[in-house]
C-alpha positions in Angstrom: -38.5 -0.8 -16.9 -38.8 2.7 -16.8 -35.8 5.2 -16.9 -35.0 8.9 -16.8 -33.4 11.3 -19.4 -29.4 10.7 -20.3 -29.0 14.2 -19.3 -29.0 13.4 -15.7 -25.8 12.8 -14.0 -27.6 9.7 -12.5 -29.9 7.4 -14.1 -32.4 5.2 -12.5 -34.1 2.3 -13.6 -36.6 -0.4 -12.1 -36.8 -3.9 -12.8 -39.2 -6.0 -10.7 -37.8 -5.6 -7.1 -34.5 -4.7 -8.4 -33.3 -0.9 -8.5 -30.7 0.4 -11.0 -28.5 3.0 -10.3 -25.9 4.3 -13.1 -23.3 7.1 -12.7 -23.7 9.0 -15.8 -20.7 11.6 -16.1 -19.0 9.6 -19.0 -16.9 12.7 -20.4 -15.3 12.9 -16.7 -15.0 9.2 -15.6 -17.8 9.6 -13.7 -16.2 12.0 -11.3 -18.0 12.3 -8.4 -18.6 16.0 -7.9 -21.6 17.9 -6.1 -24.4 17.4 -8.4 -23.8 13.8 -9.2 -23.8 13.1 -5.4 -26.7 15.6 -4.5 -28.7 12.9 -7.5 -27.2 9.6 -6.0 -28.5 11.2 -2.3 -32.3 12.2 -3.5 -32.2 8.9 -5.4 -31.1 6.4 -2.7 -33.6 8.6 -0.4 -36.8 7.7 -2.7 -35.5 3.9 -3.1 -35.4 3.7 0.9 -38.8 4.6 1.1 -40.1 2.5 -1.9 -41.1 -0.6 -0.7 -41.6 -2.1 -4.0 -37.9 -1.8 -4.4 -35.9 -4.7 -2.5 -32.6 -5.1 -3.8 -30.0 -2.2 -5.5 -27.3 -2.0 -7.9 -24.9 1.1 -8.4 -22.8 0.9 -11.3 -20.7 3.5 -13.5 -22.1 1.6 -17.0 -19.7 -0.6 -19.4 -16.7 1.2 -19.4 -15.7 3.1 -15.9 -17.1 3.0 -12.4 -15.9 6.3 -10.9 -12.3 7.3 -11.3 -12.6 9.6 -8.0 -14.2 13.0 -6.2 -13.6 15.8 -8.8 -10.4 17.4 -7.7 -10.9 20.9 -9.3 -13.8 21.0 -6.6 -11.6 20.6 -3.8 -8.2 21.9 -5.4 -7.8 25.2 -3.3 -10.2 24.6 -0.7 -8.7 25.0 3.2 -9.6 22.5 6.1 -12.8 24.5 7.4 -14.2 24.6 3.5 -14.2 20.8 3.7 -15.1 20.2 7.1 -18.1 22.7 6.4 -19.4 20.9 3.2 -21.6 17.9 4.0 -20.4 16.3 0.6 -18.8 13.3 2.1 -21.6 12.4 3.8 -23.4 10.8 0.7 -20.7 8.0 0.9 -21.9 7.4 4.3 -26.0 7.2 3.2 -25.2 4.7 0.8 -23.1 2.4 3.2 -26.5 3.1 5.7 -29.0 2.3 3.2 -31.3 0.0 4.7 -31.8 -2.5 1.9 -29.1 -4.8 0.1 -27.0 -3.0 -2.5 -24.6 -4.6 -5.4 -21.9 -2.6 -6.8 -21.1 -3.6 -10.6 -17.7 -2.2 -11.1 -15.9 -2.2 -14.9 -12.8 0.2 -15.5 -11.9 2.4 -12.9 -12.5 2.6 -9.3 -10.2 4.9 -8.1 -10.2 7.2 -4.7 -14.1 8.0 -3.9 -14.9 6.0 -6.8 -13.2 2.7 -4.8 -15.1 4.3 -1.6 -18.4 4.4 -3.3 -18.0 0.3 -4.1 -16.6 -0.5 -0.8 -20.0 1.5 0.7 -21.8 -1.1 -1.3 -22.6 -4.5 0.4 -21.3 -6.6 -2.6 -18.9 -5.9 -5.5 -19.5 -7.5 -8.8 -16.4 -6.7 -10.8 -15.7 -6.7 -14.4 -12.6 -8.2 -15.6 -11.8 -4.7 -16.5 -11.8 -3.7 -13.3 -9.3 -1.5 -11.7 -9.3 -0.3 -7.8 -7.2 1.6 -5.7 -7.1 4.9 -2.8 -4.1 7.1 -4.7 -5.5 10.0 -2.2 -1.6 9.5 -1.1 -0.2 10.8 -4.6 -2.1 14.2 -4.4 -1.2 15.0 -0.5 -4.2 13.6 1.5 -6.0 10.4 2.7 -9.0 8.8 1.9 -11.7 10.9 3.5 -15.1 8.9 2.5 -14.4 6.0 4.2 -11.4 4.2 2.3 -9.2 3.8 5.3 -11.9 2.3 7.4 -13.9 -0.1 5.0 -10.6 -1.3 3.2 -9.3 -2.4 6.5 -12.5 -4.1 7.5 -12.5 -5.9 3.9 -8.4 -6.7 3.4 -7.2 -6.4 7.1 -4.5 -4.1 8.5 -1.8 -5.4 6.4 -3.4 -5.1 3.1 -4.9 -2.1 3.7 -1.9 -0.3 4.8 0.0 -1.1 1.8 -2.1 0.0 -0.7 -3.4 3.5 0.9 0.4 4.2 1.9 1.5 3.5 -1.7 -1.6 4.4 -3.5 -1.0 1.0 -5.6 -3.6 -0.2 -8.1 -5.1 -3.5 -8.2 -6.7 -5.3 -10.7 -10.0 -7.5 -10.8 -7.8 -11.0 -10.6 -6.0 -9.4 -7.7 -9.0 -7.9 -5.8 -10.8 -11.2 -6.3 -7.8 -12.7 -4.1 -7.6 -10.1 -1.7 -11.5 -10.6 -0.8 -12.2 -7.1 -2.1 -14.5 -8.3 -4.6 -17.3 -11.3 -4.9 -16.7 -12.3 -8.1 -15.2 -11.6 -11.5 -17.0 -11.6 -14.8 -16.4 -11.2 -18.5 -17.2 -7.2 -19.3 -20.3 -8.4 -21.4 -21.8 -10.1 -18.3 -21.3 -7.5 -15.7 -25.2 -6.5 -15.2 -26.2 -9.5 -16.2 -24.5 -11.2 -13.2 -25.0 -8.3 -11.0 -28.9 -8.7 -12.1 -28.9 -12.2 -11.2 -27.8 -11.7 -8.0 -29.8 -8.9 -7.2 -33.3 -10.5 -8.5 -32.2 -13.4 -6.1 -31.7 -11.1 -3.1 -35.1 -9.5 -4.4 -36.8 -13.1 -4.0 -36.1 -13.1 -0.4 -38.6 -12.1 2.4 -37.9 -8.1 2.0 -37.8 -7.7 6.1 -35.5 -10.8 7.0 -33.2 -9.3 4.2 -33.0 -5.9 5.7 -32.7 -7.2 9.4 -30.0 -9.6 8.1 -27.9 -6.5 6.8 -28.6 -4.7 9.8 -27.3 -7.5 11.9 -24.0 -8.0 9.6 -23.1 -4.3 9.7 -23.8 -3.9 13.6 -21.5 -6.7 14.3 -19.0 -5.3 11.9 -19.7 -1.6 12.4 -19.8 -0.9 16.2 -16.7 1.3 16.2 -17.2 2.5 12.8 -19.1 5.6 13.5 -16.3 6.9 15.6 -13.2 5.6 13.0 -15.2 7.4 9.8 -15.3 10.6 12.1 -11.9 10.1 12.9 -10.7 9.7 9.4 -12.2 12.7 8.3 -10.8 15.1 10.4 -7.6 13.8 9.5 -8.7 14.5 5.9 -10.2 17.8 6.5 -7.0 18.9 8.2 -4.6 17.9 5.5 -6.3 20.8 3.1 -4.3 23.4 5.4 -1.2 21.7 4.4 0.9 22.8 1.3 1.9 19.3 0.4 -2.1 19.1 -0.6 -2.5 22.2 -2.4 0.7 20.8 -4.6 -0.5 17.3 -4.7 -3.8 18.6 -6.4 -2.0 21.4 -8.5 0.1 18.7 -9.9 -2.4 16.3 -10.3 -4.7 19.1 -12.4 -1.1 20.3 -14.2 -0.2 16.6 -15.0 3.0 16.8 -13.5 4.8 15.2 -10.7 4.6 16.9 -7.3 7.0 18.3 -5.0 6.6 17.5 -1.6 7.8 19.8 1.2 6.0 18.4 4.6 4.6 21.4 5.1 
């Protein structure tokens, strides 16, 4: 097994036919800032070309997956600034990665972190996992696929409730809703994900990639339009007073005052 320096925002390992990517900003609860997502994109491009890698695991470590996007990076942005920034395309790249991807989720997977897990093909959750799309609580909506992929997994009614209220769900409820594939004790999370990944990696690689492509084509025939629509609405909200108030209140750790403007 080979690994990179712990100073990197993304750690990479290879074990047989399985690559493991670990989000590595523990001091910021793995907030998905530009440098981290730049490195994730680079790692995905590298492993997409590596024929020895047949399955990929994405994790945030034993305590937290990702508590969301880095709000401080976007707090004062306008809609045109957000639309000109390719940041959200990194989530699309994960969703389009040609080989099977397993998310191993412990602790918070909120906002952009939940969207990152949703962009994976399978989700193994620790009993400590907490999922949610709380964007509405800061004056915006999910912008990296949350409205689209959550509806695909849960159906309209359940997805609508979670997105309109920002309510969080624990691992047990996530399993019952069909959001995750399995729930395991915290100490067995990576072991369970690795066992599943090794099983997938043992299959004929061309057939595995074809199976994934066929499944995604069946599900995503209209997804590109849906994702573009979601993103346009997300960007437009950055020209509202409520977005500015919501993110400022989040950073200042106080309750926002909504004006509907």
